[in-house]
C-alpha positions as CSV (number, residue, x, y, z in Angstrom):
1,M,-148.0,143.7,8.4
2,A,-145.5,145.9,10.3
3,E,-141.8,145.7,9.7
4,A,-140.4,142.2,10.2
5,K,-138.8,141.7,13.5
6,T,-136.3,139.3,15.2
7,Q,-138.1,138.1,18.3
8,Y,-137.2,136.0,21.3
9,Y,-140.5,134.3,22.3
10,T,-140.3,132.1,25.3
11,A,-141.6,131.1,28.7
12,T,-139.9,131.6,32.0
13,S,-140.4,130.9,35.7
14,L,-140.9,133.8,38.1
15,D,-137.2,133.6,39.0
16,G,-136.0,133.8,35.5
17,F,-135.3,130.3,34.2
18,I,-136.6,128.8,30.9
19,A,-135.7,125.2,31.9
20,T,-134.4,123.2,34.9
21,E,-130.7,122.4,35.2
22,D,-131.4,119.1,33.3
23,D,-133.2,121.0,30.5
24,S,-136.7,119.9,31.6
25,L,-139.8,121.9,30.7
26,D,-142.2,119.8,32.7
27,W,-142.9,122.8,34.9
28,L,-144.4,124.7,32.0
29,F,-147.0,122.3,30.4
30,P,-149.5,122.4,33.3
31,L,-149.5,126.2,33.2
32,S,-150.7,127.0,29.7
33,D,-152.5,125.9,26.7
34,L,-150.8,126.8,23.4
35,N,-154.2,127.3,21.7
36,T,-155.4,129.9,24.1
37,S,-152.1,131.8,24.2
38,S,-150.7,134.3,21.7
39,Y,-148.8,131.4,20.0
40,P,-151.2,130.8,17.1
41,A,-151.1,134.4,16.0
42,F,-147.4,134.7,16.8
43,I,-146.3,131.6,14.7
44,A,-148.5,132.7,11.8
45,D,-146.2,135.7,11.4
46,V,-142.9,133.7,11.7
47,G,-140.9,133.1,8.5
48,A,-137.7,131.5,10.0
49,L,-136.5,130.1,13.2
50,A,-133.2,130.1,15.2
51,M,-132.6,127.4,17.7
52,G,-129.7,126.5,19.9
53,S,-128.5,122.9,20.1
54,T,-129.8,122.3,23.6
55,T,-133.3,123.3,22.6
56,Y,-133.1,121.2,19.5
57,E,-131.8,118.2,21.5
58,W,-134.7,118.7,24.0
59,M,-137.1,118.4,21.0
60,L,-135.4,115.2,19.9
61,R,-135.4,113.6,23.4
62,N,-139.0,114.7,24.1
63,A,-140.6,113.9,20.7
64,E,-143.6,112.2,22.4
65,A,-144.3,115.3,24.5
66,V,-143.9,117.5,21.5
67,I,-146.3,115.3,19.5
68,A,-148.8,115.4,22.4
69,E,-148.7,119.2,22.6
70,T,-148.5,120.0,18.9
71,G,-149.4,116.9,16.9
72,S,-145.9,116.5,15.3
73,P,-142.3,115.8,16.3
74,W,-141.3,118.9,14.3
75,P,-144.3,121.3,14.4
76,Y,-142.7,124.0,12.2
77,T,-143.2,124.5,8.5
78,Q,-140.7,127.4,8.5
79,P,-136.9,126.8,7.8
80,A,-134.9,126.5,11.0
81,W,-131.3,127.3,11.6
82,I,-129.8,125.2,14.5
83,F,-126.7,126.7,16.0
84,T,-124.3,124.0,17.0
85,S,-120.7,122.9,16.9
86,R,-121.6,119.2,16.8
87,Q,-123.1,116.7,14.4
88,L,-126.8,116.3,15.3
89,P,-129.4,114.0,13.9
90,T,-132.1,115.5,11.6
91,I,-135.8,115.1,11.9
92,P,-137.4,113.6,8.7
93,G,-139.4,116.2,6.8
94,A,-138.1,119.2,8.7
95,D,-136.4,122.1,6.9
96,I,-133.3,122.3,9.2
97,R,-130.0,123.9,8.5
98,F,-127.2,123.3,11.0
99,V,-124.8,126.3,11.4
100,S,-122.0,127.4,13.6
101,G,-120.2,130.6,14.2
102,G,-121.5,134.1,14.7
103,V,-125.2,135.1,14.3
104,P,-124.8,138.2,11.9
105,A,-124.1,136.2,8.7
106,V,-126.7,133.6,9.6
107,H,-129.2,136.3,10.4
108,A,-128.8,137.7,6.8
109,A,-129.7,134.2,5.4
110,M,-132.6,133.9,7.8
111,R,-133.9,137.4,6.9
112,A,-133.8,136.4,3.2
113,A,-135.7,133.2,3.8
114,A,-138.3,134.9,6.1
115,V,-138.9,137.6,3.5
116,D,-141.4,139.9,5.1
117,K,-142.2,137.7,8.1
118,N,-140.5,137.6,11.6
119,I,-137.6,135.6,12.8
120,W,-138.2,133.6,16.0
121,I,-135.3,132.9,18.3
122,V,-136.8,129.8,19.9
123,G,-134.1,129.3,22.5
124,G,-132.1,129.2,24.5
125,G,-131.4,132.4,26.4
126,D,-127.7,132.6,25.4
127,L,-128.6,132.4,21.7
128,A,-131.1,135.2,22.1
129,G,-128.3,137.1,23.9
130,Q,-126.0,136.6,21.0
131,F,-128.6,138.2,18.7
132,H,-128.9,141.0,21.2
133,D,-125.1,141.4,21.3
134,A,-125.0,141.8,17.5
135,G,-127.8,144.4,17.6
136,L,-130.2,142.1,15.8
137,L,-132.8,141.5,18.5
138,D,-136.0,143.6,18.1
139,E,-138.4,142.2,20.7
140,L,-138.7,139.9,23.7
141,I,-142.0,138.2,24.2
142,I,-141.8,136.5,27.6
143,Q,-144.6,134.4,29.2
144,V,-143.9,134.3,32.9
145,G,-145.3,131.3,34.7
146,S,-146.4,131.2,38.4
147,V,-143.6,128.8,39.5
148,T,-140.1,129.2,40.7
149,L,-137.3,126.7,39.9
150,G,-134.5,127.9,42.2
151,K,-131.9,127.3,39.5
152,G,-131.7,126.2,35.9
153,R,-131.2,127.6,32.4
154,P,-131.4,131.4,32.5
155,L,-133.9,133.4,30.5
156,F,-131.5,135.9,29.1
157,P,-127.9,135.6,30.5
158,R,-126.9,139.2,29.7
159,R,-126.6,142.5,31.5
160,V,-128.9,144.8,29.6
161,L,-128.8,148.3,30.9
162,N,-128.6,150.2,27.6
163,P,-130.3,150.1,25.2
164,V,-133.3,150.0,27.4
165,L,-136.0,147.3,27.0
166,R,-139.2,149.2,26.6
167,L,-142.3,147.5,27.9
168,A,-144.8,147.5,25.1
169,S,-147.6,145.4,26.5
170,V,-148.8,143.1,29.4
171,R,-151.4,140.4,29.0
172,Q,-152.8,138.1,31.6
173,M,-153.2,134.5,30.4
174,G,-155.5,132.6,32.7
175,T,-154.6,132.4,36.4
176,S,-151.0,131.2,36.1
177,M,-149.3,133.1,33.2
178,V,-148.6,136.7,32.1
179,E,-147.1,137.8,28.8
180,L,-144.7,140.7,28.7
181,R,-143.6,142.2,25.4
182,Y,-140.5,144.3,25.4
183,E,-139.1,146.3,22.4
184,V,-135.4,146.7,22.2
185,E,-134.6,150.4,21.8
186,K,-131.6,150.7,19.6
187,G,-129.2,153.5,19.1
188,R,-129.8,155.2,22.5
């Protein structure tokens, strides 16, 4: 396996939103099938997860949809760090660590746990942006769906002009999704 990366793997609408204003992902489910996407190969190379509290709370609120899509209310075997400043309920059987503060110290613990595998920034966009701000984001894997939401939770609420995001690959997924992979060029 190549050098381990910290990756932001997510889906977005054409107009750059990962969820609606009320954190709904209902727009996404009709567009893709996890099993025919890059997800199975992607998750096999993930050793640790980072997740914001909004994403985690969405999983708690939508446990039935998560079970229908993945077969489990917590479909990850990898340890997960949930970035939050509040007390949140746990999910039985899940390897979850609640953390607050900056991402660099937490990233070091995640890297140690992931060993030679990748770290997945599950969401949201601001958390991925914090990893980028700290110089810790290596790759963005963005699946763009053929819908527009008008407004909602932004994909990556950062101005990124330098270092440049280098397009590494483009892959069509059916008739309603495309996957874009960008490498974060560091030190330019």
